[in-house]
N, C-alpha and C positions, 0 to 999 in steps of 0.2 A: 382738722380745724389746730391754730396754735395762735396765742397770743403772743406778741412780739412787743420790747420795750424803745424807747423814745428813739435809740441809735440804730435797733434792726430798722422800725419806718423811716428812719433820713436814708441811711441804704436803699430800699425798695424803692422811697420816693427817687430819688438819685440814680435809680437804674444801675447802682454800684455795680462793677464788672467782678468783684471776689467770687470768689469759687466758695465762698462762706454762703453769700447771700442769695447768691440763684433759687435754694431754694424756698425761702421768703417772696423775692419774685416770683415765680409757679404758683405758688398758694396765692400769694395774694390777684393773679392771673385765676385764681379758676373762683375767688371769691370766700377762699376759707384762711385769712390772716385776720386778727384784730387786734387791733389795741385797746388803752383804755383812754378815759378823756383827760387823766394823769398828765401819762406820760403823751397825750397828744400835745397836750398844752404846755406841757415844758419846753418841746419840743418847737412849737410854732411864735413859743414866746423868743426862743434862742434864735432862730429864721428872721422874728420880726425887726429885730432891732440891734445894735450894739453889740454885741456879747464879747465871752472871753473862753477859752475853753474850747476843748477837744472838736466837740461840736461845729463851734463857729470857724473853728481852721481849718475845718474838713469842707463847711460850706464857702468859707475863702476861696478855696483850693478849686472847686468847680469854675466851667467854663460860665462865664454870663448866659448862656443857653442854657443850661445847668440848673444855675441857681435860679432862675424868673420859674421853669419848671416845679423845680421845689417849691418855692414859695405858691405859684398858684394853687400846687394840689395843697398846699396847708389851710389856703383861705375856706377852698372847697374841697374836703377830704374826699380823696375816687368813692364814690360805690363801692367798689371790690374788697375794700379795706373796710372789715367791721366795728362798728364801736358799739356797746352796750349803754342802753340808758339808766344812770343811776338810781331812776325808780325803779327798776326791777334789779337793782344790783345790793341798794344799800340795805334791802330786808340780809342778805346774804353776806353781805357784809360783817353788822351789827351781831349776824351771831358766830361768828368766827372766834376761834380761845383768842385768848392772850391782850394787849395792849399793844396796838398796833395802828403805828401812819397810816393817811390815806391812802401814798401808795400802794404798799401793802397789801392792805384792808380790799380794795377795788381793783386789783391786778390777781387776788388769789382767789375774789370774789367771781370776777367775770370767766377765769378758769373754771372753777365751778361749775357756772353757767354752759360752761363752753363746752364740757367735760375733755377741755382739752391743754395740752402742757404750752407749759409758758418756756418760752426762749429771751435769756436776756447778754447783756455784752459787759456787764458789770454782777460780780459775785454779790448777793445780800444776806447775811447772817438770819438776818430776821425775815426777809421774804421765803430763803427755802426751810429754815425751820416753820414756819405759818404754815408752807405751802405742803411739808410731808406731814403735819395733823391733820391735815384732812383728805392725803394722797392726791394731791398734784405733783405733777413732775413738771423741775426747774434744769432748763438746760441752758448753759452759758456757752456762748460763741463769740470765737475770735474774729475780731476785724483787724486791720491791718491800718485801721485811720486813728 
């Protein structure tokens, strides 16, 4: 199992040819990749509307067929990509140490429930510190986008 952030989720849905994304595509194909509701929502919001930022530019660089595939995948997340319910996560989130934002609490709680590492594309001191306190591994994955 692996828990991925919004940029990695995007790369998997876009079927990126980047070598760093291949293991995540394989994990999704095996049903071993999860994301959080917060990361899913952030990505869906960027793709649904006119946006700015690196993910919007990456989306714009895709072919029309690729953009449609990503949009459709976000409208109905493929069943091979796991998403845990907040019913299951909130009690775990509430028990985490420190003052946390929703994104960090949900990610760390999901990783604990799944007994999985978290893969992110951007370092976060809060996420790294919280994950380390509860024994969750966080790995940073470089993307060329």
